[in-house]
C-alpha positions in Angstrom: 0.0 0.0 0.0 1.3 3.5 -0.8 0.6 6.7 0.9 0.6 10.2 -0.5 2.6 12.8 1.5 3.4 16.4 1.0 6.9 17.8 1.6 5.4 21.2 2.3 2.2 22.1 4.2 -1.3 20.9 3.4 -3.6 23.8 2.7 -7.3 24.0 2.0 -8.4 25.1 -1.5 -11.3 27.5 -2.2 -13.5 24.5 -2.9 -12.5 22.7 0.3 -10.1 20.2 -1.3 -6.6 19.6 0.2 -3.7 21.4 -1.7 0.0 20.7 -1.1 2.2 23.8 -0.9 5.3 21.7 -1.8 5.5 18.6 -4.0 3.7 15.3 -3.5 5.7 12.2 -2.5 4.6 8.6 -2.6 5.6 6.5 0.5 5.3 2.8 1.1 4.2 1.2 4.4 7.8 0.4 5.3 8.9 4.0 4.7 6.0 5.3 6.9 7.1 3.0 9.7 10.6 4.2 9.4 9.4 7.9 9.6 7.2 7.5 12.6 8.7 4.5 14.5 7.3 1.1 15.3 3.8 0.6 16.6 3.2 0.2 20.3 3.0 -3.3 21.7 0.0 -4.2 23.8 2.1 -4.2 26.9 3.1 -0.6 26.2 -0.6 0.3 25.6 -1.6 -1.2 28.9 1.2 0.7 30.7 0.3 4.0 29.1 -3.3 3.5 29.9 -2.5 2.9 33.5 -0.4 5.9 33.7 -3.0 8.1 32.1 -5.6 6.9 34.6 -3.3 7.6 37.4 -2.6 11.1 36.1 -6.3 11.7 35.8 -6.9 10.5 39.4 -4.2 12.8 40.7 -5.5 15.9 38.9 -9.1 15.1 39.9 -8.0 14.6 43.5 -6.0 17.9 43.5 -9.1 19.8 42.1 -11.4 18.3 44.7 -8.9 19.2 47.5 -8.6 22.7 46.1 -12.3 23.2 46.1 -12.7 21.7 49.7 -9.9 23.8 51.2 
């Protein structure tokens, strides 16, 4: 599978269509993975989810304490 990328900025044309300010480049799946790194493993997803929930709980607890005090 190939992807179409822009080496400049994507802009919106008058009719709402995407317009590339630079030149268009075709990239393969392997090249896209090389650009953006490997996908996360399920273990990493689980770890990040746990950390996000912990962060939410800390912020929520701080806001509750701030309101009470």
